[in-house]
N, C-alpha and C positions, 0 to 999 in steps of 0.2 A: 504494500500500500504506500502510495506517495505521501510524503509529509509536506504540508503547506504552511509556511510561516504567515502569520497575519498580524495586523497592528494591535489586536487585543492581547497578544502575547507580550508586548513590549512595555517596560517600565523605564523611565528616564531619571537618572540621579542628578541632583543639584547640590551645589555647595553654596551656603548662604552666609554672608558677612554683614556686619554693620556698615553704615554709611549711606551716602546718596550717589546714585548714578555710578556705582562701582561695577566694573567688569575687569577683574584682575586676572592677568595672564598667569598660568601655572607652568613653570619652566619646562618640565618634561611630560606635559599632558596636553598634546596638541588638540586644539579645538574645544577644550573644556576650560571654564572660567569660574572664579568665585564671584558671585553676584550679590549685590545689595538687594533689598526687597523690591524697590521700584524696577530695577533691571530684571529681576527674577520674574515679575509679573509680565513684563514685555516679552521675555523669552518664552514663558508658558503660553502666551497668546499665539506665538508662532508654532509651538509644539502642538497645541490643540488644533490649529488649522491643518497640521499634517496628519492629525488623527491619533495623537498620543493622548491616552485617557488616564494614565497613572504616573505619578512622580514620587520619587523617594528623596527626602530632605536630610542633608547633613549640615549641622551648624559648625561654623568656624569662629569661635568667640575671641574677643579681645582679652578677656580676663581668664587666667588659669590659676588653679591652686592645687594643693595636694589632695583635696577631696572632691574636686570637680563640682563645687557647689553651684556654679553658674548654669550647669546643665539642667537644673530644675527650677531656676528662677522664673517667675511668671512673666518676666519681661525679656527673657532671653531671645536670641535671634530666631531659633526654630519655632518657638511659640508664636512670636509676632508674624513670622512668615506664614505659618499654617493658618493663622487667623485671617490674614489678608488674602491668601489664596482661596480659602473657602468663601470669603465674601465676594471675590471677583469671579470665581469659577465654582459654584456650588456643586456641580456634577462631577468635577474632577476627583479622582481617587487620590487622596493624600496619605502617603506612608512616611512615617518619621523614624529615623534610626535612633535607637536607645543604647547609648554607650557612654563611657566616661573618658575614653582615650583622648579625644580632642579638647577636653575640658580640664584635664589634670596636667599639672606642671611636669610630671614624670612621664606622661604619655602612655601609661598602662590602662587597661580596660576596667580596672576596679580600684577600690581604695586599699592602699597597702597598710600592712600592720606597722611598718616603719618606712620612712620616706625613701631611704636607700638601703635595702637589705644588705647585711654584712656579707652574705654569700653571693651577691650579685656579680655577674661577669658576662662575657659575651654569649655564653650558652647556659646561663643559670636557669634553674627551674623556679620561676617567680610565682608559680601556681600556689606554692605553700605560703607565699607572703601576702596573698589577697585576703583582706578582712571580708569574709563572705557575708556576714550579717549586715555590715554597714553598706556593702556594695549592693546587696539585694534591696535594702531600704531605699538607697539612692535611685536605683532603677525603677522601683515602684513610684517614687515621687516624680521622676521624669515622665513616666507613662501617664500619670494623672495630669500633669501640666500640658502634655501634648493632646490628650483626649479633650481636656477642657477647651483647648484652642481649636478643636474641630478635626483633628486627625482621624481618618477612617481606620487606619491600621497603625499599630506601633510595632517596631521591629527590633527586639532586643538582640544585640550583637556582641555582648560582653563575654559570652560563653561561661557565665556563672551558673553553677549547679542550682537547679530548681528556679531559675529566673522566670520561666514562663508561668509556673504555678503561682509564684508570689505576685507577679504582675497581673495575672488574671483575677486573683483574689482582690487586689487593690482596685482594679477597674470596676469589678462588680460591686464592691462595697461603696465605691465613689459614685455609683449611678451610671456607669459607662459600659453596660452590658453589651451594647451594640458595637463598641470599639473592638476591632479584631486584632489578633496577634499573628505576625509573621515571624516565626522563630528562625534565627540564624543557627539552625540545628547542627549541621555538619560544616563547620567553619574551620578550615585547615590553616595551620601555621605555614604560610606560603611565601615564596619569593616573588609572587606576581603582584604584590600590593604597593610597589614602590611609588608610582605616580600618585596614587590615592593619598599616601602619607604626606606627600608634598602638598596636595590640595587641602587636606584637613589639618595640616600642621600637627600630625599625631604620631610621629615616629617615637618609639620609646627612648627616653633619655639614657637608659642603661638596661642591660639584659635584653631579653626578647620575650615573645609571647608564647613560646613553645610549652610553657608550663600549664597554660589553660586553653590553648587552641589545639586542634587535632594534629597528630603526626600523620604525614602523608603515606606512611608505609603500608598500613592495613585498613581494610574497610569495616571490620567488626565494630570498633568504637563509634564510627560515624553512624552506622545503622542503629546502634543502641541509643545514641544521642537523639536521633530522629524519633525513635519509639518513645523515648522519655518526653520529648516536647509534645508529641501527640497526646500522650496520656495526661499531661499537665494542663492541656486546654488550648494548645495552639490551633489556629484556624488554617494555617498553611506552614509548611516547613521549607527549608532552603538548604541547598548545597552551594558552597563557595570555596574556591573559584570554580570555573567551568571546565576548561579544556583538558586539564590534567586529571579531571575527576569525573569524566563522563561515565566511567564504569560505576561509580558511586551513585550518580544520577539514575542510571538504568536499574541498578539493584534496588534503589529506593522506590522507583516506579513499580517494579515487579513485586516488591515485598509489601508495600503499603498502598492501599487504595485511598489516597489522600492528596489534596492539592499540593503541588510542588513548584517552588521557585528555584531558579538557578541564577547565580550572579556571575556574569561575564565581566571580570574585574579589570582594573585599570591597566595592569601590565599586559593583559591579553589584548586590550584595545590598542595600547601604544605600539605593540608588536605589529599589528596590521597597519596602523597609520605610518609608522616609520618605514616599513617595507614598501608601502605604496609610494611614499615620497621618493624612495630609491628606485622606483619602477621595477621592483622585484615581482610584483603581481598587480592585478587589477583590483582596486579597493572594493568596488561594488561586488564583484564576484566572490572575493574572499570573505567579505562580511556575510553574504548570504550563505556561503558554504559553512561558515562557523555557526551562525545562528540556527541554521537548519539542523546541523548536527546536534546542537543543544536541545532543540525541540524533539528531534528524533529519539534522543536518549530518554526523554520523558518529561521535559519541563512544560509546565502550564504557563508560568510567567518567566520571562527572561529580563533580568535587570541588566541593562547594557548602555554604555555611553555611545553606542552606535544607533540608538533608538530613533533619533530624529532623522538621520540619514536613511536608515532602513525604511521608516515610514514614508519618506519622500519617494524613495525608489519603488515602494509598493503601490503608490498612488497611480 
């Protein structure tokens, strides 16, 4: 059976910053920008005209601290952006990323038990240094702030154990039972995230994220994480990245009869862009080959920086 990509499969990610009329170039992320809210609204108008109906928001704050407190401030950049988007485009599906890495001074995805763990090094296991209780509390507060602003979906990406359960409980208790959860269920400690970390200013100041993100070597832990998120109340699960993990996508599709998103990440995107610039391949053909392979493996949604181009070419 032939697999056909369509615009409903596509989710376009945005990076949002404070300021006015901001359209900040990201050095190694061709065609992607950090946008202030006014610029974001204009860009979404263009995306909607192309047929994009779903966006994913990442905040790039001015203020960072060891606990990432600005992540759940009621006036933070994602909260204000989500509120403005829903005002301007009430039918657009707004998904907000829930994590602390862009908001913490140390760049890790949770609150640490000590600011710089004594055992930290280039390959240290910082998973043991995450204060799980405080991190889960912070993620719940972020979810409530985003839901209050009008987010249709919240997407926890911190890979904190039981994060989906805690967030679902907080949303239900807060009166947001209709707000859905997209779990970053199988998120691997990958080398494909480089341009994103520039965009979000979220590279770890020390150590790495291998202590709490998945090792790329085996599929078993990924499938267990997906099963856990489903049992905890996720409405959709995710595999991230895409191209090196299509076997995981396909295993998840076969094992779970459940909505599945796949994140075609920044390094995968940049690989195609730079290759096309060097005339190593035709960009349009390569984009469709890659996105079709992701859908063929089992994706319902494809989060991709190619979304606007793909939607234009599909028109």
